[in-house]
C-alpha positions in Angstrom: 33.3 62.2 55.6 34.6 63.3 52.3 31.2 63.9 50.9 30.3 67.2 49.4 26.9 68.8 49.0 25.6 68.8 45.5 22.5 70.4 44.0 20.6 67.8 42.0 17.9 69.5 40.0 15.3 68.3 37.5 16.3 68.5 33.8 14.0 71.4 33.1 15.9 73.4 35.7 19.3 72.4 34.5 21.8 74.6 32.6 22.7 71.7 30.3 19.2 70.9 29.2 17.7 72.1 25.9 13.9 71.8 25.9 12.1 70.5 22.8 8.6 71.0 24.2 7.0 71.3 27.7 7.9 67.8 28.7 10.9 66.6 26.7 14.4 67.9 25.8 18.0 66.8 25.3 20.9 66.7 27.7 23.9 68.6 26.3 26.3 68.1 29.2 28.7 65.9 27.3 30.2 65.8 23.8 29.7 62.6 21.8 32.1 59.8 22.3 33.8 58.1 19.4 31.9 55.2 17.8 32.6 52.2 15.6 30.9 53.3 12.4 32.2 55.9 9.9 30.2 59.2 9.8 27.8 58.1 12.5 25.6 61.0 13.5 25.6 61.9 17.2 22.3 62.2 18.9 22.0 63.8 22.4 20.0 61.7 24.8 16.3 62.6 25.2 15.2 63.2 28.8 11.9 63.9 30.5 11.6 67.3 32.1 11.5 65.8 35.6 14.4 63.4 35.2 17.6 64.2 37.1 21.2 63.2 37.4 24.4 63.9 39.4 25.9 66.1 36.7 23.0 68.7 36.9 23.6 72.3 37.5 21.0 75.0 38.2 20.3 77.1 35.1 22.1 80.4 35.5 24.8 78.9 37.8 28.5 79.4 37.0 29.1 76.3 34.8 30.9 75.5 31.6 29.2 77.4 28.8 27.4 75.5 26.1 29.7 75.8 23.1 28.4 75.6 19.5 30.2 73.1 17.3 31.1 75.7 14.7 32.9 77.7 17.4 34.6 74.7 19.1 38.3 73.9 18.8 37.5 70.1 18.8 35.2 70.3 15.8 36.8 69.2 12.5 35.2 70.0 9.1 36.3 70.7 5.6 33.2 72.6 4.3 30.9 69.8 5.3 30.9 66.0 4.8 30.0 63.7 1.9 29.0 60.5 3.7 28.9 57.1 2.1 25.6 55.3 2.6 24.4 57.7 5.3 20.9 58.9 4.6 19.5 59.8 8.1 20.0 63.5 7.3 19.4 65.7 4.3 22.3 66.7 2.0 21.9 70.3 3.2 22.5 69.1 6.8 25.7 67.3 5.7 27.0 70.5 4.0 27.3 72.0 7.6 28.5 68.8 9.4 31.8 67.9 10.9 33.4 65.5 13.4 33.5 66.0 17.1 37.0 65.0 18.3 36.7 66.1 21.9 37.3 62.6 23.4 39.9 60.0 22.5 38.7 56.4 21.9 38.6 54.1 24.9 40.4 50.7 24.9 38.3 47.8 23.7 38.3 44.1 24.5 38.4 43.2 20.8 41.6 43.5 18.7 41.6 45.5 15.6 38.8 47.9 16.8 38.7 51.0 14.6 37.2 54.2 16.2 35.5 56.9 14.3 34.6 60.3 15.6 30.9 61.1 15.5 29.3 63.7 13.3 27.6 66.8 14.6 26.1 69.8 12.9 27.6 73.3 13.0 24.6 74.4 15.1 24.8 71.6 17.7 26.3 72.4 21.1 27.6 70.8 24.3 29.3 71.8 27.6 32.5 69.8 26.9 33.7 72.1 24.2 36.1 75.0 24.2 35.7 78.2 22.1 38.4 78.7 19.4 40.8 81.6 20.0 39.9 84.6 17.8 42.2 85.0 14.9 43.8 88.3 14.1 42.8 89.8 10.7 45.6 89.0 8.2 47.1 86.3 10.3 47.4 82.8 9.0 46.5 79.7 11.0 49.3 77.2 11.6 48.8 73.9 9.9 49.8 71.2 12.4 49.0 68.2 10.2 
């Protein structure tokens, strides 16, 4: 009654999973949510190869494509970032970093909450992104700032 059939597959069979080795990988189904610290680096969740969830999709199925951050309309960068007191990545990594702005901040219980978009690398990817429209040679992009 109102229920639909879903295929739930193990992570290693999922279109959203990026294997790191034979047993572990990262789930790239969703883009990072805003956080509460400036220039906080996004880390996709580690999962075991035989874990599973309700968002899974069989690898090769018609699903949202995984979009690389450098090709995504939601990724904002100005030739890299120069973070203040952020040392979890090398300076070369930060030179190719930007902010993922895919999701708006959620309301919080505390007043005065300041949201910051999380940092991703140009080579990171997820399935919530959208590929930028190709620009025509000689055309200028519109600045909507």
